[in-house]
N, C-alpha and C positions, 0 to 999 in steps of 0.2 A: 743419598740425600732425599728425604721425603719432600716431595713437591706438591702434595695435596693441600688444598686450601683449608683454612681453619673453620670454614662454614660447615655446620653440622648438617647431615643429610637425614631426611625423614622418609619413611615409607608413605606411599600415597594413601594408605588406609589409616594412618595415625591421625588422631584428632589434635587440633591446635588448641592450646588452652588460653591464649591471649591474642588479641588483635593489635597489630602494630600499625599505628597511624603514620601517614606520610607527613602530615602537618602536626606540629606539636599542639597539645591541648590549649595553651594560652595564645592561640593564633590571632585572636582579636587584638593582641598587643603588638603583633609583628607587622612589618611593612614589606609587602611583596614587591620584588624587583623583577621586571620583565624587559626583554630587549626585543626590538623589531628585527626579525630575521628575514632578509631579502634574498637568501640563497636557496630557497626551496626549488625542487625539481620542476614544479608546475609554474614557477615564476611569480607566484602570489606571495606577498609578504604576510608574515604571521607573528604574533607575539609569543615569546618563549620565556617562561619563568626561569630565572637563573639563580635565585636565592631569596633570602629574607634578611631584613635588617631589624635590629632590636629597637631602634628608635629612628626618627626621621633623619637625623644628622648622618647616622651610619648608612641608611638607605640612599640618601643623596650622594654620599661619597662613593659608594659602590656603583651607582648608576652613572655618575660622571666618569668614573674610571673606564667603564665599558664603552662609552661614546668617544672618549678622548685617547684611548690607548693607541700606540704607534702602529701596531700591526693588526689588521682586520677589525677596525672599529665598527660598532653598530651605528646605524643611522639615528636611532632613538632608543631611549630607555624610559620606562614609566614606573612610577611608584604608586601602589595602591594600599589603602588601609581600610580594613573592614569592607572591602569591595568597592570603595570609592577612590577615584583618581585624585591623588594629592600632589603629584609632581610629574613633570615631563622634562627630560633632558634631550637635547638634540646635538648631533655632531656639528661642530663648527665648520663652515665651508672654507 
């Protein structure tokens, strides 16, 4: 059984013809969802992007899921659109 991955390998000297972006081109239409991670080794909390919503309703639903999930909920989740904070969800006490 061949267990090699499907990822093509390239020689270090090969030129790449196209640049692949991490963020899709219409990013200004997307809503960034980030969670407050308090488990860092240095003890300092930081915001960690977990994904993108295609509209505000989807982003709110995803953020709420992460702060209210039964196992390992995050303390907070924020939603940003075009770099501006548009929503913040906090875990219920």
